C-alpha positions in Angstrom: 0.1 -2.2 -11.7 -0.1 -0.3 -15.1 1.5 3.2 -15.6 -1.4 5.0 -13.7 -2.2 6.4 -10.4 -1.8 6.8 -6.3 0.4 8.2 -3.3 2.3 8.2 0.0 0.8 6.1 2.6 2.8 3.2 4.4 6.3 1.4 4.2 7.4 -1.0 6.8 10.8 -0.9 8.8 12.3 -3.4 6.6 11.2 -1.4 3.2 12.8 1.9 4.5 15.9 -0.3 5.4 16.3 -1.9 1.9 15.3 1.4 0.0 18.4 2.9 2.3 20.4 0.0 1.2 19.4 0.7 -2.5 21.5 3.8 -2.3 24.3 2.9 -0.7 25.0 -0.4 -3.0 23.8 1.0 -6.1 25.5 3.6 -8.4 23.1 6.3 -10.1 21.9 5.1 -13.6 23.8 6.9 -15.5 27.3 5.5 -14.0 26.5 2.0 -14.9 28.2 -0.1 -17.3 26.0 -0.7 -20.5 26.5 -4.1 -22.6 27.4 -4.0 -25.8 25.4 -5.6 -28.5 25.8 -9.1 -30.3 27.1 -9.4 -33.4 28.3 -5.8 -33.9 31.2 -3.9 -32.8 29.8 -2.1 -29.6 30.4 1.2 -31.6 27.9 -0.4 -34.6 25.7 -1.4 -32.1 25.5 1.9 -30.1 25.2 3.8 -33.2 22.0 1.8 -34.6 20.2 2.2 -31.0 21.3 5.5 -30.7 20.0 6.7 -34.0 16.7 4.8 -33.0 16.5 6.7 -29.9 17.1 10.2 -31.9 14.3 9.3 -34.1 11.8 8.8 -31.4 12.9 11.8 -29.7 11.6 14.2 -32.3 8.1 12.9 -32.4 5.9 15.7 -30.9 2.7 14.8 -28.9 -0.4 16.4 -28.6 -2.0 16.0 -25.3 -5.6 17.3 -24.9 -8.5 18.5 -27.7 -11.5 20.4 -27.0 -14.5 21.2 -29.7 -16.5 24.3 -29.5 -20.4 23.6 -29.0 -20.9 24.4 -32.3 -18.2 22.3 -33.8 -16.5 25.1 -35.7 -13.5 25.7 -33.6 -10.9 23.2 -32.1 -8.7 24.0 -29.2 -5.5 21.7 -28.6 -2.4 21.7 -26.9 0.9 20.0 -27.7 4.3 19.4 -25.8 7.0 22.0 -27.0 10.4 22.4 -26.0 11.6 21.7 -22.4 8.3 20.1 -21.9 6.2 23.6 -22.2 2.9 22.8 -23.8 1.4 25.0 -26.3 -2.2 25.9 -27.0 -3.2 26.0 -30.9 -6.7 27.2 -32.1 -7.8 25.5 -35.6 -11.0 26.4 -37.7 -13.1 23.5 -38.7 -13.7 23.4 -42.9 -17.5 22.8 -43.3 -18.6 19.2 -43.6 -17.8 17.7 -47.4 -14.6 20.3 -47.8 -11.7 19.1 -48.8 -9.7 21.4 -46.1 -8.8 20.0 -42.6 -8.2 23.1 -41.0 -9.7 26.6 -42.2 -6.9 28.2 -40.0 -4.8 27.9 -36.9 -3.3 30.1 -34.4 -1.5 30.2 -31.0 -2.7 31.4 -27.7 -0.5 32.5 -24.6 -1.2 34.8 -22.1 2.4 36.0 -22.5 1.9 37.0 -26.4 -2.0 38.2 -26.2 -4.4 40.0 -24.4 -4.8 41.9 -21.0 -2.1 39.9 -19.5 1.4 41.5 -20.5 3.9 41.1 -17.8 4.5 37.4 -18.8 7.8 36.5 -20.3 7.4 36.0 -24.0 7.9 31.9 -25.4 8.1 30.3 -21.8 4.5 30.1 -20.3 3.2 26.6 -20.3 -0.6 26.6 -21.8 -3.0 23.4 -21.1 -6.4 21.6 -20.4 -8.8 23.4 -23.2 -12.5 23.8 -22.2 -15.1 25.8 -23.9 -17.6 27.7 -22.3 -21.3 26.5 -22.8 -21.9 29.2 -25.5 -18.4 28.9 -27.3 -17.8 32.3 -27.1 -15.0 32.0 -24.5 -11.8 29.3 -24.1 -10.6 28.7 -20.4 -7.1 27.3 -20.0 -4.7 26.6 -17.5 -1.5 28.7 -17.6 1.9 29.0 -15.4 2.3 32.5 -16.4 2.0 35.1 -13.7 -0.3 37.8 -14.6 0.7 40.1 -11.5 4.7 40.5 -11.2 5.6 38.8 -14.3 7.3 35.8 -13.1 7.4 32.6 -14.7 5.5 30.0 -12.0 6.3 26.4 -12.1 4.0 23.6 -13.3 2.5 23.0 -9.9 1.4 26.6 -9.7 -0.5 27.0 -12.4 -4.0 29.4 -12.5 -7.3 29.7 -14.5 -7.3 32.0 -17.7 -10.0 32.6 -20.0 -9.6 33.9 -23.6 -12.6 35.7 -25.2 -13.0 35.2 -29.0 -15.1 38.5 -29.4 -12.2 40.5 -28.2 -9.1 38.3 -28.2 -8.6 39.2 -24.9 -7.1 37.2 -22.1 -8.0 37.6 -18.3 -6.6 35.3 -15.4 -9.6 34.3 -13.5 -7.9 32.4 -10.4 -4.9 33.2 -8.2 -4.1 30.0 -6.5 -0.6 28.4 -5.4 -1.0 24.3 -6.2 -1.8 21.9 -8.7 -4.9 22.4 -10.9 -6.3 19.9 -13.2 -9.6 18.7 -15.1 -11.2 22.2 -16.1 -15.2 22.1 -16.5 -17.5 25.0 -17.0 -20.7 25.1 -15.1 -23.7 24.5 -17.5 -24.7 27.9 -17.0 -21.4 29.3 -17.8 -20.7 31.5 -14.9 -18.4 29.3 -12.9 -15.5 27.1 -14.0 -14.7 24.0 -11.8 -11.3 22.4 -11.6 -9.7 19.8 -9.1 -6.8 21.6 -6.8 -4.4 20.4 -4.3 -3.2 23.3 -2.4 0.5 24.0 -2.2 0.9 20.6 -4.2 4.9 19.2 -4.1 3.9 17.1 -6.8 1.5 16.1 -9.2 -1.4 13.9 -7.5 -1.5 10.2 -8.0 1.2 7.3 -7.8 2.8 7.5 -11.3 5.2 11.0 -10.2 7.8 10.1 -7.7 7.0 9.9 -4.0 8.0 12.5 -1.6 11.3 11.5 0.2 10.0 9.1 3.2 10.1 11.4 6.8 8.1 12.1 9.6 5.0 10.7 10.6 4.1 8.3 7.4 0.8 8.7 6.1 0.0 11.7 8.5 2.5 14.1 7.8 2.7 16.2 4.7 -0.4 14.5 3.1 -1.7 16.5 -0.1 -5.5 16.5 -0.6 -7.2 17.1 -4.0 -10.5 19.2 -3.5 -13.3 20.8 -6.0 -12.5 24.6 -6.6 -14.3 27.1 -8.8 -14.1 30.3 -9.9 -17.1 32.9 -10.9 -16.3 34.3 -14.4 -18.1 37.4 -14.3 -16.8 38.3 -10.8 -13.2 37.7 -11.4 -12.8 35.8 -8.0 -13.1 32.6 -6.1 -16.7 31.5 -5.0 -16.6 29.6 -1.9 -14.6 26.1 -2.0 -16.7 23.2 -3.1 -14.6 20.4 -2.1 -13.7 21.9 1.4 -16.8 21.4 3.3 -16.7 17.7 2.4 -14.8 17.1 5.5 -11.9 14.7 5.1 -12.4 13.8 1.5 -9.8 13.5 -1.6 -11.6 13.9 -4.7 -10.9 12.2 -8.0 -13.3 13.3 -10.5 -16.3 15.4 -10.6 -19.0 16.4 -13.1 -21.5 19.0 -12.8 -25.3 18.9 -12.9 -27.3 20.8 -15.7 -28.8 23.1 -13.5 -25.3 24.2 -12.1 -26.0 24.0 -8.5 -24.8 20.3 -7.7 -21.8 18.2 -8.6 -21.2 14.3 -8.6 -17.9 13.8 -7.0 -16.0 10.3 -6.6 -14.0 10.7 -3.5 -12.4 9.1 -0.3 -10.7 9.9 2.9 -6.9 11.1 2.6 -4.3 9.8 1.7 -6.5 10.0 -1.5 -4.1 8.0 -3.7 -4.0 4.7 -1.8 -7.9 4.6 -0.8 -9.1 5.4 -4.3 -10.0 1.7 -4.5 -12.6 2.3 -1.9 -13.8 5.8 -3.2 -18.0 6.5 -3.2 -20.2 8.5 -4.9 -21.5 11.5 -3.8 -23.7 14.7 -4.6 -22.7 18.3 -3.2 -25.3 21.0 -3.3 -25.2 24.5 -2.4 -27.8 27.1 -2.1 -26.7 30.7 -2.2 -27.5 33.6 0.3 -25.6 37.0 -0.7 -22.2 36.1 -1.1 -22.4 32.8 1.1 -23.5 29.7 0.4 -24.8 26.6 2.2 -23.2 23.6 1.5 -24.7 19.6 2.0 -23.2 16.8 1.0 -25.0 13.4 0.4 -23.1 9.9 -0.3 -25.4 8.2 -2.7 -23.4 5.0 -3.4 -21.0 2.8 -1.5 -19.6 0.3 -3.7 -18.0 -1.8 -0.7 -21.6 -2.2 0.4 -23.9 -2.4 -2.5 -25.3 -5.7 -3.9 -25.0 -7.1 -6.9 -22.1 -7.3 -9.5 -20.7 -3.7 -8.5 -19.8 -5.0 -5.0 -16.4 -4.3 -3.9 -15.3 -2.9 -7.3 -14.3 0.7 -8.7 -16.2 3.3 -10.2 -15.2 6.1 -12.3 -16.2 8.8 -14.9 -19.7 10.2 -13.0 -21.8 12.0 -15.4 -25.5 13.7 -14.6 -28.2 13.2 -17.5 -29.5 16.0 -19.0 -32.4 16.3 -16.8 -30.6 15.9 -14.0 -32.7 13.0 -12.9 -29.9 10.3 -13.2 -26.0 9.7 -12.8 -24.2 7.4 -15.4 -21.0 6.0 -14.1 -18.2 2.9 -15.2 -17.6 0.2 -12.6 -15.4 -2.5 -12.8 -12.4 -4.4 -11.5 -9.4 -1.6 -12.0 -6.2 -1.7 -11.2 -5.4 2.0 -11.6 -7.4 5.4 -11.0 -7.3 6.9 -14.7 -6.9 3.2 -16.3 -10.9 3.0 -16.3 -12.5 0.2 -17.7 -15.9 -2.1 -16.9 -19.4 -2.0 -17.3 -21.9 0.8 -17.2 -24.3 1.7 -14.8 -27.3 4.1 -14.1 -28.7 5.1 -10.7 -30.8 8.4 -9.8 -29.2 11.3 -8.7 -30.9 11.1 -5.4 -29.8 7.9 -4.6 -30.7 4.4 -4.7 -30.0 1.2 -6.8 -27.6 1.0 -9.7 -28.3 -0.7 -12.6 -25.8 -2.2 -14.7 -27.0 -1.3 -18.3 -24.4 -3.2 -20.0 -24.1 -6.8 -18.7 -22.6 -9.2 -20.8 -21.3 -6.8 -23.2 -18.0 -8.0 -24.5 -16.1 -5.1 -24.4 -15.1 -2.3 -21.8 -16.5 1.1 -21.2 -13.5 3.4 -20.6 -15.2 6.8 -21.2 -19.0 7.8 -21.2 -21.3 11.1 -21.9 -25.0 11.6 -22.2 -26.2 12.9 -25.4 -29.6 13.0 -24.4 -31.7 11.6 -21.6 -32.1 8.3 -23.2 -28.8 7.5 -25.1 -25.4 7.4 -23.7 -22.2 7.6 -25.7 -19.5 5.3 -25.3 -16.0 4.9 -25.6 -14.4 1.4 -24.8 -11.9 -1.3 -25.5 -13.3 -4.0 -27.9 -10.2 -6.7 -28.3 -6.9 -4.1 -28.9 -8.9 -1.7 -30.6 -10.8 1.5 -29.4 -14.3 1.8 -30.4 -17.0 4.8 -29.9 -20.8 4.1 -29.9 -23.7 4.5 -28.2 -26.2 3.3 -26.1 -30.3 3.5 -26.3 -31.2 2.7 -22.8 -35.0 2.4 -24.3 -34.0 -0.5 -26.6 -30.8 -1.4 -24.8 -29.2 -1.4 -28.2 -26.5 0.5 -30.0 -27.3 2.9 -32.0 -26.5 2.2 -35.7 -25.2 5.4 -36.9 -22.6 5.8 -34.1 -20.4 3.3 -34.7 -16.5 3.9 -35.1 -13.7 0.9 -34.5 -10.1 2.5 -34.8 -7.0 0.2 -34.7 -5.5 2.7 -32.5 -4.9 4.6 -29.3 -7.6 7.8 -28.8 -7.9 10.7 -26.1 -9.2 13.9 -26.1 -7.9 15.1 -22.0 -6.7 13.6 -19.0 -9.2 10.3 -18.8 -8.5 7.5 -20.9 -10.3 7.3 -24.0 -12.0 10.5 -23.9 -13.9 12.3 -26.7 -14.7 15.9 -27.1 -18.1 16.3 -28.2 -20.2 19.4 -29.9 -23.1 19.7 -28.7 -24.6 21.4 -31.4 -22.9 19.7 -34.2 -22.1 16.1 -35.3 -18.3 16.7 -35.1 -16.1 15.5 -32.3 -12.5 15.4 -31.8 -9.7 13.3 -30.2 -6.0 12.4 -30.7 -5.3 9.3 -32.6 -2.1 7.6 -32.5 -1.3 4.1 -34.0 1.8 1.5 -34.7 1.5 3.1 -38.4 1.2 7.2 -37.2 2.6 9.4 -34.9 0.0 11.2 -32.6 -2.3 13.6 -34.1 -5.4 15.5 -33.4 -8.6 14.5 -35.6 -12.2 16.2 -35.9 -15.3 16.0 -37.8 -18.5 13.9 -38.2 -17.3 9.8 -37.2 -18.1 8.8 -40.5 -15.5 11.6 -41.8 -12.9 12.8 -39.5 -9.8 14.7 -41.1 -6.6 15.1 -39.4 -6.2 18.7 -37.8 -2.8 18.7 -36.7 0.5 17.5 -38.7 2.7 17.7 -36.4 4.5 14.4 -37.3 3.4 13.7 -40.7 7.6 13.6 -41.7 7.9 10.7 -39.1 7.5 7.1 -40.9 7.6 4.0 -38.6 11.5 2.5 -38.2 9.3 -0.7 -37.2 7.9 -3.5 -39.2 4.2 -4.2 -40.1 1.3 -5.0 -37.7 -0.6 -8.3 -37.2 -3.7 -8.7 -34.9 -3.2 -12.2 -33.4 -6.2 -13.9 -32.0 -6.4 -17.5 -30.5 -8.3 -19.5 -27.7 -7.1 -20.7 -24.9 -8.9 -23.0 -21.9 -12.0 -21.5 -23.1 -11.0 -17.8 -23.5 -10.6 -15.7 -26.9 -7.1 -13.8 -26.4 -6.0 -11.0 -28.9 -3.0 -9.5 -29.2 -0.4 -7.4 -31.5 2.4 -8.5 -33.4 5.0 -5.9 -34.9 7.1 -7.9 -37.6 10.8 -7.0 -38.0 11.8 -4.0 -40.0 12.8 -4.8 -43.8 11.2 -8.5 -43.1 12.2 -11.6 -45.6 10.1 -15.0 -44.9 13.1 -16.9 -45.8 14.9 -15.9 -42.7 14.5 -16.6 -38.6 14.1 -13.8 -36.2 14.3 -13.7 -32.1 11.1 -12.8 -30.6 10.3 -10.3 -27.5 7.3 -10.9 -25.6 5.9 -7.6 -23.9 3.3 -8.0 -21.0 1.1 -4.9 -20.3 0.9 -3.2 -16.9 -2.4 -3.5 -15.2 -3.2 -6.3 -15.2 -6.6 -4.2 -15.8 -5.6 -2.5 -18.9 -4.8 -3.4 -22.7 -2.7 -2.9 -25.5 -3.8 -0.9 -28.1 -1.8 0.0 -31.5 0.3 3.4 -30.2 3.3 5.4 -31.3 6.5 4.8 -29.3 7.7 7.3 -27.2 11.1 8.0 -26.1 10.9 5.4 -23.0 10.7 2.1 -21.9 9.0 0.4 -24.6 8.7 -2.8 -26.7 8.0 -1.3 -30.6 11.8 -0.2 -31.0 12.8 -3.8 -30.9 10.9 -4.5 -33.9 13.3 -1.6 -35.6 16.2 -3.7 -34.4 15.2 -6.8 -36.1 12.9 -8.6 -33.8 9.2 -10.0 -33.8 7.5 -8.4 -31.0 4.3 -9.9 -29.1 1.9 -7.7 -27.4 -0.8 -9.7 -25.9 -4.2 -8.6 -23.9 -4.3 -11.9 -21.8 -7.2 -12.7 -19.2 -7.1 -9.5 -16.4 -7.2 -7.1 -19.9 -10.0 -5.2 -21.1 -11.7 -5.4 -24.3 -13.5 -8.6 -23.8 -15.8 -7.9 -21.1 -16.2 -7.7 -17.0 -16.0 -11.6 -17.0 -12.8 -11.7 -18.9 -11.2 -9.0 -16.6 -12.0 -10.5 -13.5 -10.4 -14.0 -14.9 -7.2 -13.4 -13.3 -8.7 -12.8 -9.8 -6.3 -14.7 -7.2 -4.6 -16.4 -9.9 -1.5 -13.8 -10.9 1.2 -15.6 -12.9 -1.0 -18.4 -14.1 -3.8 -18.7 -16.2 -2.7 -15.2 -17.7 0.8 -16.6 -18.3 -0.6 -19.6 -20.0 -2.6 -17.4 -22.6 0.8 -15.4 -22.9 2.6 -19.1 -23.7 -0.1 -20.6 -25.5 0.2 -16.8 -27.9 4.2 -17.9 -28.4 3.1 -21.3 -29.2 0.7 -19.8 -32.0 3.4 -17.4 -33.4 5.8 -19.9 -33.6 3.9 -22.4 -35.9 2.5 -19.3 -37.9 6.2 -17.1 -38.2 9.9 -17.4 -38.6 10.7 -17.7 -35.3 14.6 -18.3 -33.9 13.3 -20.3 -30.3 16.7 -20.1 -29.1 16.4 -16.1 -29.1 13.1 -15.6 -27.3 13.0 -12.6 -24.7 10.8 -11.5 -22.1 9.8 -8.0 -20.6 7.4 -5.7 -19.1 6.8 -2.8 -17.0 4.9 -2.8 -13.6 2.1 -5.4 -13.5 4.3 -6.6 -16.5 7.4 -6.5 -14.9 6.0 -9.0 -12.2 4.9 -11.2 -15.0 8.7 -11.1 -16.4 9.5 -11.9 -12.8 7.2 -14.7 -12.3 7.7 -15.8 -15.8 11.2 -16.8 -15.7 10.3 -18.8 -12.5 7.8 -20.7 -14.3 9.7 -21.6 -17.7 13.3 -21.4 -19.2 11.9 -20.8 -22.9 13.3 -17.2 -22.8 16.9 -16.5 -22.9 17.0 -13.3 -21.8 14.5 -10.9 -19.8 13.9 -7.4 -18.8 11.8 -6.5 -15.9 10.8 -3.0 -15.6 9.4 -1.9 -11.7 7.9 -5.2 -10.7 7.2 -7.0 -7.7 8.8 -10.2 -7.1 7.5 -11.0 -3.2 3.4 -9.8 -3.0 3.9 -10.5 0.7 6.6 -7.9 1.2 4.9 -5.9 -1.0 1.8 -5.4 0.6 4.0 -3.7 3.5 6.0 -1.5 1.3 4.0 0.3 -1.4 1.7 3.4 -1.1 -1.0 1.7 -2.9 -2.0 -1.2 -0.8 -6.1 -0.8 -1.0 -6.1 -2.2 -5.0 -4.7 -5.4 -3.6 -7.6 -6.8 -1.8 -10.2 -7.0 -5.0 -7.9 -9.1 -6.8 -6.5 -11.3 -4.1 -9.8 -11.5 -1.8 -8.7 -11.0 1.5 -5.5 -8.8 2.5 -2.0 -10.8 3.2 -2.5 -10.6 6.8 -6.0 -12.8 6.4 -4.7 -14.9 3.8 -1.1 -14.8 3.2 -0.8 -18.5 1.1 -2.7 -16.3 -1.7 0.1 -13.9 -1.9 2.7 -16.2 -1.6 1.2 -18.7 -4.4 2.0 -15.4 -6.8 5.9 -14.5 -5.3 8.4 -15.1 -7.6 11.1 -15.2 -4.8 9.4 -18.2 -3.5 10.5 -19.8 -7.2 13.6 -18.4 -7.5 15.6 -21.6 -7.8 14.1 -22.2 -10.7 15.6 -19.4 -12.7 18.2 -19.5 -15.3 17.5 -17.0 -17.7 19.5 -13.4 -17.2 17.4 -10.6 -16.2 18.0 -6.8 -16.4 15.7 -5.0 -13.6 15.2 -1.2 -13.7 13.3 0.8 -11.4 12.8 4.0 -9.7 14.0 4.9 -6.3 10.8 6.8 -5.5 8.5 4.7 -6.9 5.3 4.5 -5.0 3.3 1.6 -7.2 5.7 -0.6 -7.3 8.8 0.1 -4.5 12.2 -0.5 -5.6 12.7 -2.8 -2.6 10.7 -5.7 -5.1 13.4 -4.8 -7.3 16.0 -5.2 -5.1 14.9 -8.6 -3.6 14.5 -10.1 -6.9 18.3 -9.2 -8.3 19.7 -10.1 -5.0 18.2 -13.2 -5.3 19.5 -14.0 -9.0 22.9 -13.0 -7.7 23.0 -15.4 -5.0 21.6 -18.2 -7.4 24.6 -16.9 -9.7 21.9 -15.7 -12.7 23.5 -13.2 -14.8 21.5 -9.9 -13.5 22.1 -6.1 -13.4 20.1 -3.8 -11.3 19.4 -0.2 -12.1 17.8 2.2 -9.5 17.1 5.6 -11.1 17.2 8.8 -8.9 14.4 10.7 -8.0 12.1 9.1 -10.4 8.7 7.4 -9.8 6.2 4.7 -11.6 6.8 6.8 -14.5 10.1 8.2 -15.3 10.0 12.3 -16.3 13.8 13.0 -16.9 14.6 13.1 -20.8 18.0 11.4 -19.8 16.6 8.6 -18.0 14.0 7.7 -20.6 16.5 7.4 -23.0 18.7 5.4 -20.8 16.1 2.9 -19.4 15.6 2.2 -23.3 18.9 2.1 -24.4 19.9 -0.5 -21.7 16.8 -3.0 -22.3 17.8 -3.0 -26.1 21.0 -3.3 -25.4 20.7 -6.1 -22.8 18.9 -8.2 -25.3 21.0 -7.7 -27.9 23.8 -9.1 -25.5 22.1 -12.0 -23.9 20.3 -13.5 -27.6 23.4 -12.7 -30.0 22.6 -14.2 -33.7 24.8 -17.4 -34.3 
């Protein structure tokens, strides 16, 4: 799995017992000893790594961007101190101007407008969304407008800032987790996803609840669609709750504001995204009440054709409301979207694949008119923005931008904010060379709008795209050179395999947490391949590792290492392997298949697919990849289980995981570590308390990165 989705469902007794043993056997992460780096004194090694981690910690990260309909104003948020988020508003200079922004200000309920009881400087503001006329800006904040008390990030509410009067009003008074703000096209309501009384963020990235009660039944948190009527300052009838027993993942308004398209499944929702269906919800008003009907219009498990059994995401009504477009494909996680684009009648009918055979993976879409769909897609390891003319089946020539970078505008991967009445767009852009910043303007003349990280310079080496073929597949990957590279010297190599497997490595600025880029700063070549199973080469390529985990994709990785060894001065005695999630599995499995790697770090990995099936919280994702359940075809799962080949391992391996990881549970790491110990292989297991699949605690984020850096320095010392 990748750094993405899902839930709290089932765990067999064996998994629970192992998890309990972990807490007894493994001390807290911060009490574990850390190995010293080779070729340096322990003090010098720690100093060099500590300096690098401190530098990474200075990066400020924008997390969302929304451009006004007329393209003149840009709202964006950035993470501030103590993980608070700040909402900025910037004017966009006219086309042809040398200026990047005409003005800038910060908007928050504790500093402006009708809400005056907040605590200045502590409120978090996020998720900006412009009204259709551009006169109002909705956002979420954890300020309290009633009693002046600060609330938690799981108790945010909707606020609206009105530009003309420079005032802010709180328009919802709910208790739970809100996300995905979207104005109705008529401007009267704001819709959002909502988990009432949430104790954690929806999805499997965050720490799961401690196991207790009736598993899969007690304490299940369901995400619904809600809306508030802005003019009346009150909630309109719940749009999602009449949809009996459904967890809603995504929604989209119809042009007439009377319908919404939703992707939903029965709870526990985090586990069932892989079998989600497409519905249309309609409501008709009669006074203060509404008659609500829900119609299922697509079930991917039953539909004929290439979409059968796959996943759907990003539903979008056409401007005339007659069609719905969505992305369909083989996806490992909710949020890590990639596939082909399908269009179907909004009243129901057969979906049509409008991008068959396209050598790319669509990640985000939006209708530009009734015949043209804007696309943000993976192409190789780059981000590509274009538009597809449905009448010709061809891309619109004037809409074309390829960036060797990672882009995003909101919660959805590769999202782009588009000004409806202007050629301007906006998104957050980052690469290996440049830290994350907000950009806006026409595609052919975008300007950097924020300047949060201008002073940050890469501590690592230059980047090169590596392209090669293996077994008939075209493979792309990214290679980072060592800092201060000297071609006359030999350097160690770290191979880092991404999560997923349905995902892709695109250039990005590293954060303070586990990651491969920092190794370049310490004098390593770093290879990040996109082998078969990845996005960026089309759906056939993404599906090429079905029922073949650890075989074809590992051969692709090793073929890339062969190419790099021939072209660059690599010290073959100092090659290491690492990865997180599916990359953690590839690390565990990889060291059972080859001894060319002299050290390894497996983050949140999977060592035994058979036991994993009964331990994880997201077992629904496995059937599309393995063909059947583990109970119907155990051999397919055993084939790719590292534990069945454990006697082949000679590679010293560090194993790290969060104790409440629902995607790749800690027992999987325990099994692998225990087996290596039994076989006399150098190993260490570190369990991080109260952490899920994605670490949240800043101390743990720093610690896991430091341990990975230290491990390779210790196990692959220079001669």
